[in-house]
mmJSON file of the N, C-alpha and C atoms, coordinates in Angstrom:
{"data_MODEL":{"atom_site":{
"group_PDB":["ATOM","ATOM","ATOM","ATOM","ATOM","ATOM","ATOM","ATOM","ATOM","ATOM","ATOM","ATOM","ATOM","ATOM","ATOM","ATOM","ATOM","ATOM","ATOM","ATOM","ATOM","ATOM","ATOM","ATOM","ATOM","ATOM","ATOM","ATOM","ATOM","ATOM","ATOM","ATOM","ATOM","ATOM","ATOM","ATOM","ATOM","ATOM","ATOM","ATOM","ATOM","ATOM","ATOM","ATOM","ATOM","ATOM","ATOM","ATOM","ATOM","ATOM","ATOM","ATOM","ATOM","ATOM","ATOM","ATOM","ATOM","ATOM","ATOM","ATOM","ATOM","ATOM","ATOM","ATOM","ATOM","ATOM","ATOM","ATOM","ATOM","ATOM","ATOM","ATOM","ATOM","ATOM","ATOM","ATOM","ATOM","ATOM","ATOM","ATOM","ATOM","ATOM","ATOM","ATOM","ATOM","ATOM","ATOM","ATOM","ATOM","ATOM","ATOM","ATOM","ATOM","ATOM","ATOM","ATOM","ATOM","ATOM","ATOM","ATOM","ATOM","ATOM","ATOM","ATOM","ATOM","ATOM","ATOM","ATOM","ATOM","ATOM","ATOM","ATOM","ATOM","ATOM","ATOM","ATOM","ATOM","ATOM","ATOM","ATOM","ATOM","ATOM","ATOM","ATOM","ATOM","ATOM","ATOM","ATOM","ATOM","ATOM","ATOM","ATOM","ATOM","ATOM","ATOM","ATOM","ATOM","ATOM","ATOM","ATOM","ATOM","ATOM","ATOM","ATOM","ATOM","ATOM","ATOM","ATOM","ATOM","ATOM","ATOM","ATOM","ATOM","ATOM","ATOM","ATOM","ATOM","ATOM","ATOM","ATOM","ATOM","ATOM","ATOM","ATOM","ATOM","ATOM","ATOM","ATOM","ATOM","ATOM","ATOM","ATOM","ATOM","ATOM","ATOM","ATOM","ATOM","ATOM","ATOM","ATOM","ATOM","ATOM","ATOM","ATOM","ATOM","ATOM","ATOM","ATOM","ATOM","ATOM","ATOM","ATOM","ATOM","ATOM","ATOM","ATOM","ATOM","ATOM","ATOM","ATOM","ATOM","ATOM","ATOM","ATOM","ATOM","ATOM","ATOM","ATOM","ATOM","ATOM","ATOM","ATOM","ATOM","ATOM","ATOM","ATOM","ATOM","ATOM","ATOM","ATOM","ATOM","ATOM","ATOM","ATOM","ATOM"],
"id":[1,2,3,4,5,6,7,8,9,10,11,12,13,14,15,16,17,18,19,20,21,22,23,24,25,26,27,28,29,30,31,32,33,34,35,36,37,38,39,40,41,42,43,44,45,46,47,48,49,50,51,52,53,54,55,56,57,58,59,60,61,62,63,64,65,66,67,68,69,70,71,72,73,74,75,76,77,78,79,80,81,82,83,84,85,86,87,88,89,90,91,92,93,94,95,96,97,98,99,100,101,102,103,104,105,106,107,108,109,110,111,112,113,114,115,116,117,118,119,120,121,122,123,124,125,126,127,128,129,130,131,132,133,134,135,136,137,138,139,140,141,142,143,144,145,146,147,148,149,150,151,152,153,154,155,156,157,158,159,160,161,162,163,164,165,166,167,168,169,170,171,172,173,174,175,176,177,178,179,180,181,182,183,184,185,186,187,188,189,190,191,192,193,194,195,196,197,198,199,200,201,202,203,204,205,206,207,208,209,210,211,212,213,214,215,216,217,218,219,220,221,222,223,224,225],
"type_symbol":["N","C","C","N","C","C","N","C","C","N","C","C","N","C","C","N","C","C","N","C","C","N","C","C","N","C","C","N","C","C","N","C","C","N","C","C","N","C","C","N","C","C","N","C","C","N","C","C","N","C","C","N","C","C","N","C","C","N","C","C","N","C","C","N","C","C","N","C","C","N","C","C","N","C","C","N","C","C","N","C","C","N","C","C","N","C","C","N","C","C","N","C","C","N","C","C","N","C","C","N","C","C","N","C","C","N","C","C","N","C","C","N","C","C","N","C","C","N","C","C","N","C","C","N","C","C","N","C","C","N","C","C","N","C","C","N","C","C","N","C","C","N","C","C","N","C","C","N","C","C","N","C","C","N","C","C","N","C","C","N","C","C","N","C","C","N","C","C","N","C","C","N","C","C","N","C","C","N","C","C","N","C","C","N","C","C","N","C","C","N","C","C","N","C","C","N","C","C","N","C","C","N","C","C","N","C","C","N","C","C","N","C","C","N","C","C","N","C","C","N","C","C","N","C","C"],
"label_atom_id":["N","CA","C","N","CA","C","N","CA","C","N","CA","C","N","CA","C","N","CA","C","N","CA","C","N","CA","C","N","CA","C","N","CA","C","N","CA","C","N","CA","C","N","CA","C","N","CA","C","N","CA","C","N","CA","C","N","CA","C","N","CA","C","N","CA","C","N","CA","C","N","CA","C","N","CA","C","N","CA","C","N","CA","C","N","CA","C","N","CA","C","N","CA","C","N","CA","C","N","CA","C","N","CA","C","N","CA","C","N","CA","C","N","CA","C","N","CA","C","N","CA","C","N","CA","C","N","CA","C","N","CA","C","N","CA","C","N","CA","C","N","CA","C","N","CA","C","N","CA","C","N","CA","C","N","CA","C","N","CA","C","N","CA","C","N","CA","C","N","CA","C","N","CA","C","N","CA","C","N","CA","C","N","CA","C","N","CA","C","N","CA","C","N","CA","C","N","CA","C","N","CA","C","N","CA","C","N","CA","C","N","CA","C","N","CA","C","N","CA","C","N","CA","C","N","CA","C","N","CA","C","N","CA","C","N","CA","C","N","CA","C","N","CA","C","N","CA","C","N","CA","C","N","CA","C","N","CA","C","N","CA","C"],
"label_alt_id":[null,null,null,null,null,null,null,null,null,null,null,null,null,null,null,null,null,null,null,null,null,null,null,null,null,null,null,null,null,null,null,null,null,null,null,null,null,null,null,null,null,null,null,null,null,null,null,null,null,null,null,null,null,null,null,null,null,null,null,null,null,null,null,null,null,null,null,null,null,null,null,null,null,null,null,null,null,null,null,null,null,null,null,null,null,null,null,null,null,null,null,null,null,null,null,null,null,null,null,null,null,null,null,null,null,null,null,null,null,null,null,null,null,null,null,null,null,null,null,null,null,null,null,null,null,null,null,null,null,null,null,null,null,null,null,null,null,null,null,null,null,null,null,null,null,null,null,null,null,null,null,null,null,null,null,null,null,null,null,null,null,null,null,null,null,null,null,null,null,null,null,null,null,null,null,null,null,null,null,null,null,null,null,null,null,null,null,null,null,null,null,null,null,null,null,null,null,null,null,null,null,null,null,null,null,null,null,null,null,null,null,null,null,null,null,null,null,null,null,null,null,null,null,null,null],
"label_comp_id":["MET","MET","MET","GLU","GLU","GLU","THR","THR","THR","CYS","CYS","CYS","LEU","LEU","LEU","VAL","VAL","VAL","TYR","TYR","TYR","LEU","LEU","LEU","VAL","VAL","VAL","ASN","ASN","ASN","LYS","LYS","LYS","GLN","GLN","GLN","ARG","ARG","ARG","ALA","ALA","ALA","SER","SER","SER","LYS","LYS","LYS","ILE","ILE","ILE","GLN","GLN","GLN","VAL","VAL","VAL","GLY","GLY","GLY","THR","THR","THR","LEU","LEU","LEU","MET","MET","MET","GLU","GLU","GLU","ARG","ARG","ARG","ARG","ARG","ARG","ARG","ARG","ARG","THR","THR","THR","GLU","GLU","GLU","ARG","ARG","ARG","GLY","GLY","GLY","ASN","ASN","ASN","ASN","ASN","ASN","ILE","ILE","ILE","VAL","VAL","VAL","ASP","ASP","ASP","LEU","LEU","LEU","LEU","LEU","LEU","LYS","LYS","LYS","LEU","LEU","LEU","ALA","ALA","ALA","ALA","ALA","ALA","ILE","ILE","ILE","ARG","ARG","ARG","TYR","TYR","TYR","LYS","LYS","LYS","VAL","VAL","VAL","LEU","LEU","LEU","SER","SER","SER","GLY","GLY","GLY","GLN","GLN","GLN","THR","THR","THR","VAL","VAL","VAL","GLN","GLN","GLN","ILE","ILE","ILE","ASN","ASN","ASN","PHE","PHE","PHE","ARG","ARG","ARG","GLY","GLY","GLY","MET","MET","MET","LEU","LEU","LEU","VAL","VAL","VAL","GLU","GLU","GLU","MET","MET","MET","GLU","GLU","GLU","ILE","ILE","ILE","ARG","ARG","ARG","ALA","ALA","ALA","VAL","VAL","VAL","LYS","LYS","LYS","GLY","GLY","GLY","PHE","PHE","PHE","ARG","ARG","ARG","PRO","PRO","PRO","LYS","LYS","LYS"],
"label_asym_id":["A","A","A","A","A","A","A","A","A","A","A","A","A","A","A","A","A","A","A","A","A","A","A","A","A","A","A","A","A","A","A","A","A","A","A","A","A","A","A","A","A","A","A","A","A","A","A","A","A","A","A","A","A","A","A","A","A","A","A","A","A","A","A","A","A","A","A","A","A","A","A","A","A","A","A","A","A","A","A","A","A","A","A","A","A","A","A","A","A","A","A","A","A","A","A","A","A","A","A","A","A","A","A","A","A","A","A","A","A","A","A","A","A","A","A","A","A","A","A","A","A","A","A","A","A","A","A","A","A","A","A","A","A","A","A","A","A","A","A","A","A","A","A","A","A","A","A","A","A","A","A","A","A","A","A","A","A","A","A","A","A","A","A","A","A","A","A","A","A","A","A","A","A","A","A","A","A","A","A","A","A","A","A","A","A","A","A","A","A","A","A","A","A","A","A","A","A","A","A","A","A","A","A","A","A","A","A","A","A","A","A","A","A","A","A","A","A","A","A","A","A","A","A","A","A"],
"label_entity_id":["1","1","1","1","1","1","1","1","1","1","1","1","1","1","1","1","1","1","1","1","1","1","1","1","1","1","1","1","1","1","1","1","1","1","1","1","1","1","1","1","1","1","1","1","1","1","1","1","1","1","1","1","1","1","1","1","1","1","1","1","1","1","1","1","1","1","1","1","1","1","1","1","1","1","1","1","1","1","1","1","1","1","1","1","1","1","1","1","1","1","1","1","1","1","1","1","1","1","1","1","1","1","1","1","1","1","1","1","1","1","1","1","1","1","1","1","1","1","1","1","1","1","1","1","1","1","1","1","1","1","1","1","1","1","1","1","1","1","1","1","1","1","1","1","1","1","1","1","1","1","1","1","1","1","1","1","1","1","1","1","1","1","1","1","1","1","1","1","1","1","1","1","1","1","1","1","1","1","1","1","1","1","1","1","1","1","1","1","1","1","1","1","1","1","1","1","1","1","1","1","1","1","1","1","1","1","1","1","1","1","1","1","1","1","1","1","1","1","1","1","1","1","1","1","1"],
"label_seq_id":[1,1,1,2,2,2,3,3,3,4,4,4,5,5,5,6,6,6,7,7,7,8,8,8,9,9,9,10,10,10,11,11,11,12,12,12,13,13,13,14,14,14,15,15,15,16,16,16,17,17,17,18,18,18,19,19,19,20,20,20,21,21,21,22,22,22,23,23,23,24,24,24,25,25,25,26,26,26,27,27,27,28,28,28,29,29,29,30,30,30,31,31,31,32,32,32,33,33,33,34,34,34,35,35,35,36,36,36,37,37,37,38,38,38,39,39,39,40,40,40,41,41,41,42,42,42,43,43,43,44,44,44,45,45,45,46,46,46,47,47,47,48,48,48,49,49,49,50,50,50,51,51,51,52,52,52,53,53,53,54,54,54,55,55,55,56,56,56,57,57,57,58,58,58,59,59,59,60,60,60,61,61,61,62,62,62,63,63,63,64,64,64,65,65,65,66,66,66,67,67,67,68,68,68,69,69,69,70,70,70,71,71,71,72,72,72,73,73,73,74,74,74,75,75,75],
"pdbx_PDB_ins_code":[null,null,null,null,null,null,null,null,null,null,null,null,null,null,null,null,null,null,null,null,null,null,null,null,null,null,null,null,null,null,null,null,null,null,null,null,null,null,null,null,null,null,null,null,null,null,null,null,null,null,null,null,null,null,null,null,null,null,null,null,null,null,null,null,null,null,null,null,null,null,null,null,null,null,null,null,null,null,null,null,null,null,null,null,null,null,null,null,null,null,null,null,null,null,null,null,null,null,null,null,null,null,null,null,null,null,null,null,null,null,null,null,null,null,null,null,null,null,null,null,null,null,null,null,null,null,null,null,null,null,null,null,null,null,null,null,null,null,null,null,null,null,null,null,null,null,null,null,null,null,null,null,null,null,null,null,null,null,null,null,null,null,null,null,null,null,null,null,null,null,null,null,null,null,null,null,null,null,null,null,null,null,null,null,null,null,null,null,null,null,null,null,null,null,null,null,null,null,null,null,null,null,null,null,null,null,null,null,null,null,null,null,null,null,null,null,null,null,null,null,null,null,null,null,null],
"Cartn_x":[-8.838,-7.831,-6.831,-6.437,-5.484,-4.319,-3.173,-1.986,-1.788,-1.577,-1.334,0.075,0.846,2.185,2.083,2.923,2.918,4.252,4.184,5.373,5.363,6.55,6.724,7.23,6.619,6.94,7.657,8.787,9.522,9.431,8.607,8.368,9.548,10.327,11.483,12.537,12.749,13.743,13.138,11.843,11.118,11.416,11.253,11.522,10.446,10.333,9.456,10.149,9.903,10.547,9.456,9.547,8.584,8.926,7.931,8.152,7.458,6.537,5.879,4.659,3.839,2.608,1.46,0.25,-0.969,-1.873,-2.671,-3.656,-5.034,-5.694,-7.08,-7.964,-8.658,-9.447,-10.94,-11.358,-12.783,-13.185,-14.262,-14.716,-15.611,-16.262,-17.148,-16.69,-17.037,-16.706,-17.635,-17.051,-17.858,-17.798,-17.188,-17.138,-15.908,-15.201,-14.021,-12.835,-12.815,-11.736,-10.363,-10.259,-8.965,-8.472,-9.348,-8.962,-8.539,-9.277,-8.916,-7.57,-7.274,-5.963,-4.836,-5.063,-4.048,-3.805,-4.866,-4.713,-3.995,-4.348,-3.697,-2.212,-1.883,-0.48,0.284,-0.337,0.321,0.582,-0.348,-0.169,0.856,0.712,1.581,3.041,3.282,4.651,5.15,4.45,4.881,5.248,4.31,4.48,4.241,5.127,5.032,4.215,3.741,2.998,3.868,3.272,3.997,4.537,4.614,5.068,3.887,4.208,3.188,3.296,2.155,2.102,1.319,1.746,1.115,0.897,-0.268,-0.514,-0.865,-0.521,-0.904,-2.1,-3.306,-4.554,-5.272,-5.323,-5.98,-5.474,-4.171,-3.559,-3.57,-4.172,-4.198,-3.199,-2.488,-1.617,-2.399,-2.63,-3.402,-2.489,-2.416,-1.537,-2.273,-1.732,-2.313,-1.191,-1.212,-0.264,-0.838,-0.025,-0.475,-0.432,-1.566,-1.644,-1.516,-2.448,-2.418,-3.25,-2.77,-3.482,-3.954,-5.253,-5.823,-5.311,-4.871,-4.374,-2.866,-2.193,-0.74,-0.086,0.844,1.613,3.085,3.799,5.238,5.994,7.048,7.84,8.97],
"Cartn_y":[-20.444,-19.397,-19.632,-18.55,-18.605,-17.663,-18.015,-17.173,-16.399,-15.099,-14.236,-13.681,-13.784,-13.209,-11.728,-10.913,-9.462,-9.045,-8.248,-7.776,-6.263,-5.648,-4.254,-4.26,-3.441,-3.43,-2.139,-2.25,-1.088,-1.133,-0.265,-0.304,0.241,1.167,1.695,0.613,-0.229,-1.297,-2.613,-2.646,-3.849,-5.013,-4.744,-5.789,-5.767,-6.878,-6.932,-7.728,-7.312,-7.911,-8.395,-9.653,-10.165,-9.598,-8.961,-8.351,-9.102,-10.011,-10.766,-11.507,-11.938,-12.662,-12.119,-12.327,-11.987,-13.209,-13.318,-14.397,-13.836,-14.436,-14.096,-14.979,-14.369,-15.154,-15.107,-14.281,-14.205,-15.462,-16.075,-17.31,-17.045,-15.881,-15.547,-14.248,-14.08,-12.868,-11.746,-10.6,-9.463,-8.295,-8.514,-7.461,-6.582,-6.548,-5.685,-6.422,-7.726,-8.494,-8.109,-8.005,-7.731,-6.335,-5.352,-3.973,-3.887,-4.546,-4.529,-5.202,-6.27,-6.921,-6.008,-5.28,-4.338,-3.219,-2.7,-1.654,-2.184,-3.392,-4.006,-4.239,-4.675,-4.878,-3.564,-2.486,-1.177,-0.69,-0.936,-0.513,-1.388,-2.696,-3.619,-3.53,-3.37,-3.365,-1.968,-0.942,0.457,0.911,0.705,1.149,2.648,3.376,4.829,5.256,6.496,7.035,6.996,6.628,6.537,5.149,4.284,2.921,2.05,0.922,-0.006,-1.289,-1.752,-3.009,-4.009,-5.257,-6.314,-7.528,-8.176,-9.4,-10.517,-11.729,-12.919,-13.506,-13.285,-13.673,-14.698,-15.943,-17.041,-17.205,-17.069,-17.243,-16.008,-14.917,-13.669,-12.703,-11.982,-10.911,-9.607,-8.975,-7.739,-6.665,-5.513,-4.458,-3.144,-2.258,-0.944,0.025,1.186,2.234,2.967,3.142,3.742,5.256,5.878,7.345,7.796,7.377,7.638,6.551,6.044,4.991,5.539,5.451,5.939,5.083,5.724,4.999,4.808,5.22,5.058,6.409,6.614,7.855,7.528,7.887,7.604,8.362,7.723,8.347,9.157],
"Cartn_z":[13.459,13.491,12.365,11.745,10.649,10.93,10.411,10.536,9.243,9.35,8.202,8.314,7.25,7.215,6.888,7.525,7.329,6.718,5.641,4.937,4.84,4.843,4.453,3.022,2.177,0.752,0.418,-0.292,-0.789,-2.307,-2.88,-4.325,-5.128,-4.552,-5.272,-5.481,-4.483,-4.572,-5.045,-5.249,-5.663,-4.719,-3.411,-2.42,-1.349,-0.637,0.516,1.604,2.856,4.017,4.966,5.379,6.347,7.717,8.355,9.667,10.788,10.458,11.509,11.017,11.985,11.678,12.521,12.045,12.766,12.797,13.838,13.922,13.587,12.611,12.28,13.14,14.109,15.05,14.764,13.823,13.49,12.728,13.152,12.509,11.309,11.282,10.176,9.531,8.269,7.535,7.988,8.32,8.774,7.803,6.677,5.665,5.714,6.837,6.938,7.564,7.507,8.124,7.553,6.242,5.616,5.976,5.922,6.26,7.722,8.595,10.017,10.262,9.538,9.679,9.202,8.105,7.622,8.634,9.234,10.249,11.486,11.913,13.07,12.792,11.582,11.215,11.246,10.754,10.753,12.171,13.082,14.47,15.179,15.045,15.777,15.324,14.028,13.518,13.204,13.722,13.659,12.243,11.334,9.953,9.906,9.275,9.202,7.996,8.02,6.882,5.635,4.524,3.271,2.984,3.988,3.76,3.345,2.719,2.268,3.066,3.591,4.329,3.48,3.519,2.735,3.635,3.518,4.268,3.304,3.706,2.962,3.698,3.147,3.805,2.945,3.429,2.721,1.292,1.115,-0.197,-1.075,-0.622,-1.385,-0.776,-1.625,-1.146,-1.239,-0.088,-0.018,0.559,-0.119,0.384,0.461,1.317,1.525,1.872,1.227,1.595,2.801,3.815,5.063,4.946,5.148,5.194,6.638,7.473,8.908,9.573,10.679,11.396,12.716,12.956,14.197,15.361,16.407,17.579,17.573,16.499,16.409,16.383,17.294,17.343,17.293,16.202,16.15,17.221,17.732,18.799,18.232],
"occupancy":[1.0,1.0,1.0,1.0,1.0,1.0,1.0,1.0,1.0,1.0,1.0,1.0,1.0,1.0,1.0,1.0,1.0,1.0,1.0,1.0,1.0,1.0,1.0,1.0,1.0,1.0,1.0,1.0,1.0,1.0,1.0,1.0,1.0,1.0,1.0,1.0,1.0,1.0,1.0,1.0,1.0,1.0,1.0,1.0,1.0,1.0,1.0,1.0,1.0,1.0,1.0,1.0,1.0,1.0,1.0,1.0,1.0,1.0,1.0,1.0,1.0,1.0,1.0,1.0,1.0,1.0,1.0,1.0,1.0,1.0,1.0,1.0,1.0,1.0,1.0,1.0,1.0,1.0,1.0,1.0,1.0,1.0,1.0,1.0,1.0,1.0,1.0,1.0,1.0,1.0,1.0,1.0,1.0,1.0,1.0,1.0,1.0,1.0,1.0,1.0,1.0,1.0,1.0,1.0,1.0,1.0,1.0,1.0,1.0,1.0,1.0,1.0,1.0,1.0,1.0,1.0,1.0,1.0,1.0,1.0,1.0,1.0,1.0,1.0,1.0,1.0,1.0,1.0,1.0,1.0,1.0,1.0,1.0,1.0,1.0,1.0,1.0,1.0,1.0,1.0,1.0,1.0,1.0,1.0,1.0,1.0,1.0,1.0,1.0,1.0,1.0,1.0,1.0,1.0,1.0,1.0,1.0,1.0,1.0,1.0,1.0,1.0,1.0,1.0,1.0,1.0,1.0,1.0,1.0,1.0,1.0,1.0,1.0,1.0,1.0,1.0,1.0,1.0,1.0,1.0,1.0,1.0,1.0,1.0,1.0,1.0,1.0,1.0,1.0,1.0,1.0,1.0,1.0,1.0,1.0,1.0,1.0,1.0,1.0,1.0,1.0,1.0,1.0,1.0,1.0,1.0,1.0,1.0,1.0,1.0,1.0,1.0,1.0,1.0,1.0,1.0,1.0,1.0,1.0,1.0,1.0,1.0,1.0,1.0,1.0],
"B_iso_or_equiv":[0.0,0.0,0.0,0.0,0.0,0.0,0.0,0.0,0.0,0.0,0.0,0.0,0.0,0.0,0.0,0.0,0.0,0.0,0.0,0.0,0.0,0.0,0.0,0.0,0.0,0.0,0.0,0.0,0.0,0.0,0.0,0.0,0.0,0.0,0.0,0.0,0.0,0.0,0.0,0.0,0.0,0.0,0.0,0.0,0.0,0.0,0.0,0.0,0.0,0.0,0.0,0.0,0.0,0.0,0.0,0.0,0.0,0.0,0.0,0.0,0.0,0.0,0.0,0.0,0.0,0.0,0.0,0.0,0.0,0.0,0.0,0.0,0.0,0.0,0.0,0.0,0.0,0.0,0.0,0.0,0.0,0.0,0.0,0.0,0.0,0.0,0.0,0.0,0.0,0.0,0.0,0.0,0.0,0.0,0.0,0.0,0.0,0.0,0.0,0.0,0.0,0.0,0.0,0.0,0.0,0.0,0.0,0.0,0.0,0.0,0.0,0.0,0.0,0.0,0.0,0.0,0.0,0.0,0.0,0.0,0.0,0.0,0.0,0.0,0.0,0.0,0.0,0.0,0.0,0.0,0.0,0.0,0.0,0.0,0.0,0.0,0.0,0.0,0.0,0.0,0.0,0.0,0.0,0.0,0.0,0.0,0.0,0.0,0.0,0.0,0.0,0.0,0.0,0.0,0.0,0.0,0.0,0.0,0.0,0.0,0.0,0.0,0.0,0.0,0.0,0.0,0.0,0.0,0.0,0.0,0.0,0.0,0.0,0.0,0.0,0.0,0.0,0.0,0.0,0.0,0.0,0.0,0.0,0.0,0.0,0.0,0.0,0.0,0.0,0.0,0.0,0.0,0.0,0.0,0.0,0.0,0.0,0.0,0.0,0.0,0.0,0.0,0.0,0.0,0.0,0.0,0.0,0.0,0.0,0.0,0.0,0.0,0.0,0.0,0.0,0.0,0.0,0.0,0.0,0.0,0.0,0.0,0.0,0.0,0.0],
"pdbx_formal_charge":[null,null,null,null,null,null,null,null,null,null,null,null,null,null,null,null,null,null,null,null,null,null,null,null,null,null,null,null,null,null,null,null,null,null,null,null,null,null,null,null,null,null,null,null,null,null,null,null,null,null,null,null,null,null,null,null,null,null,null,null,null,null,null,null,null,null,null,null,null,null,null,null,null,null,null,null,null,null,null,null,null,null,null,null,null,null,null,null,null,null,null,null,null,null,null,null,null,null,null,null,null,null,null,null,null,null,null,null,null,null,null,null,null,null,null,null,null,null,null,null,null,null,null,null,null,null,null,null,null,null,null,null,null,null,null,null,null,null,null,null,null,null,null,null,null,null,null,null,null,null,null,null,null,null,null,null,null,null,null,null,null,null,null,null,null,null,null,null,null,null,null,null,null,null,null,null,null,null,null,null,null,null,null,null,null,null,null,null,null,null,null,null,null,null,null,null,null,null,null,null,null,null,null,null,null,null,null,null,null,null,null,null,null,null,null,null,null,null,null,null,null,null,null,null,null],
"auth_seq_id":[1,1,1,2,2,2,3,3,3,4,4,4,5,5,5,6,6,6,7,7,7,8,8,8,9,9,9,10,10,10,11,11,11,12,12,12,13,13,13,14,14,14,15,15,15,16,16,16,17,17,17,18,18,18,19,19,19,20,20,20,21,21,21,22,22,22,23,23,23,24,24,24,25,25,25,26,26,26,27,27,27,28,28,28,29,29,29,30,30,30,31,31,31,32,32,32,33,33,33,34,34,34,35,35,35,36,36,36,37,37,37,38,38,38,39,39,39,40,40,40,41,41,41,42,42,42,43,43,43,44,44,44,45,45,45,46,46,46,47,47,47,48,48,48,49,49,49,50,50,50,51,51,51,52,52,52,53,53,53,54,54,54,55,55,55,56,56,56,57,57,57,58,58,58,59,59,59,60,60,60,61,61,61,62,62,62,63,63,63,64,64,64,65,65,65,66,66,66,67,67,67,68,68,68,69,69,69,70,70,70,71,71,71,72,72,72,73,73,73,74,74,74,75,75,75],
"auth_comp_id":["MET","MET","MET","GLU","GLU","GLU","THR","THR","THR","CYS","CYS","CYS","LEU","LEU","LEU","VAL","VAL","VAL","TYR","TYR","TYR","LEU","LEU","LEU","VAL","VAL","VAL","ASN","ASN","ASN","LYS","LYS","LYS","GLN","GLN","GLN","ARG","ARG","ARG","ALA","ALA","ALA","SER","SER","SER","LYS","LYS","LYS","ILE","ILE","ILE","GLN","GLN","GLN","VAL","VAL","VAL","GLY","GLY","GLY","THR","THR","THR","LEU","LEU","LEU","MET","MET","MET","GLU","GLU","GLU","ARG","ARG","ARG","ARG","ARG","ARG","ARG","ARG","ARG","THR","THR","THR","GLU","GLU","GLU","ARG","ARG","ARG","GLY","GLY","GLY","ASN","ASN","ASN","ASN","ASN","ASN","ILE","ILE","ILE","VAL","VAL","VAL","ASP","ASP","ASP","LEU","LEU","LEU","LEU","LEU","LEU","LYS","LYS","LYS","LEU","LEU","LEU","ALA","ALA","ALA","ALA","ALA","ALA","ILE","ILE","ILE","ARG","ARG","ARG","TYR","TYR","TYR","LYS","LYS","LYS","VAL","VAL","VAL","LEU","LEU","LEU","SER","SER","SER","GLY","GLY","GLY","GLN","GLN","GLN","THR","THR","THR","VAL","VAL","VAL","GLN","GLN","GLN","ILE","ILE","ILE","ASN","ASN","ASN","PHE","PHE","PHE","ARG","ARG","ARG","GLY","GLY","GLY","MET","MET","MET","LEU","LEU","LEU","VAL","VAL","VAL","GLU","GLU","GLU","MET","MET","MET","GLU","GLU","GLU","ILE","ILE","ILE","ARG","ARG","ARG","ALA","ALA","ALA","VAL","VAL","VAL","LYS","LYS","LYS","GLY","GLY","GLY","PHE","PHE","PHE","ARG","ARG","ARG","PRO","PRO","PRO","LYS","LYS","LYS"],
"auth_asym_id":["A","A","A","A","A","A","A","A","A","A","A","A","A","A","A","A","A","A","A","A","A","A","A","A","A","A","A","A","A","A","A","A","A","A","A","A","A","A","A","A","A","A","A","A","A","A","A","A","A","A","A","A","A","A","A","A","A","A","A","A","A","A","A","A","A","A","A","A","A","A","A","A","A","A","A","A","A","A","A","A","A","A","A","A","A","A","A","A","A","A","A","A","A","A","A","A","A","A","A","A","A","A","A","A","A","A","A","A","A","A","A","A","A","A","A","A","A","A","A","A","A","A","A","A","A","A","A","A","A","A","A","A","A","A","A","A","A","A","A","A","A","A","A","A","A","A","A","A","A","A","A","A","A","A","A","A","A","A","A","A","A","A","A","A","A","A","A","A","A","A","A","A","A","A","A","A","A","A","A","A","A","A","A","A","A","A","A","A","A","A","A","A","A","A","A","A","A","A","A","A","A","A","A","A","A","A","A","A","A","A","A","A","A","A","A","A","A","A","A","A","A","A","A","A","A"],
"auth_atom_id":["N","CA","C","N","CA","C","N","CA","C","N","CA","C","N","CA","C","N","CA","C","N","CA","C","N","CA","C","N","CA","C","N","CA","C","N","CA","C","N","CA","C","N","CA","C","N","CA","C","N","CA","C","N","CA","C","N","CA","C","N","CA","C","N","CA","C","N","CA","C","N","CA","C","N","CA","C","N","CA","C","N","CA","C","N","CA","C","N","CA","C","N","CA","C","N","CA","C","N","CA","C","N","CA","C","N","CA","C","N","CA","C","N","CA","C","N","CA","C","N","CA","C","N","CA","C","N","CA","C","N","CA","C","N","CA","C","N","CA","C","N","CA","C","N","CA","C","N","CA","C","N","CA","C","N","CA","C","N","CA","C","N","CA","C","N","CA","C","N","CA","C","N","CA","C","N","CA","C","N","CA","C","N","CA","C","N","CA","C","N","CA","C","N","CA","C","N","CA","C","N","CA","C","N","CA","C","N","CA","C","N","CA","C","N","CA","C","N","CA","C","N","CA","C","N","CA","C","N","CA","C","N","CA","C","N","CA","C","N","CA","C","N","CA","C","N","CA","C","N","CA","C","N","CA","C","N","CA","C","N","CA","C"],
"pdbx_PDB_model_num":[1,1,1,1,1,1,1,1,1,1,1,1,1,1,1,1,1,1,1,1,1,1,1,1,1,1,1,1,1,1,1,1,1,1,1,1,1,1,1,1,1,1,1,1,1,1,1,1,1,1,1,1,1,1,1,1,1,1,1,1,1,1,1,1,1,1,1,1,1,1,1,1,1,1,1,1,1,1,1,1,1,1,1,1,1,1,1,1,1,1,1,1,1,1,1,1,1,1,1,1,1,1,1,1,1,1,1,1,1,1,1,1,1,1,1,1,1,1,1,1,1,1,1,1,1,1,1,1,1,1,1,1,1,1,1,1,1,1,1,1,1,1,1,1,1,1,1,1,1,1,1,1,1,1,1,1,1,1,1,1,1,1,1,1,1,1,1,1,1,1,1,1,1,1,1,1,1,1,1,1,1,1,1,1,1,1,1,1,1,1,1,1,1,1,1,1,1,1,1,1,1,1,1,1,1,1,1,1,1,1,1,1,1,1,1,1,1,1,1,1,1,1,1,1,1]
}}}
């Protein structure tokens, strides 16, 4: 198991804020681990459409701009 840090990125202000952590529990690579972690981070930390989420996964910074996340409905 590995811990991944989750950040919200604001490109206009050139800043990023750590919002939490995720646990990677998959022992083998399944081809979509990184994408699934980004989607899980967007759901768990309530990232809105248009925002960018970034994770630190095995020393790599991977980011994705959120368009719409299935299973998430803003209140």
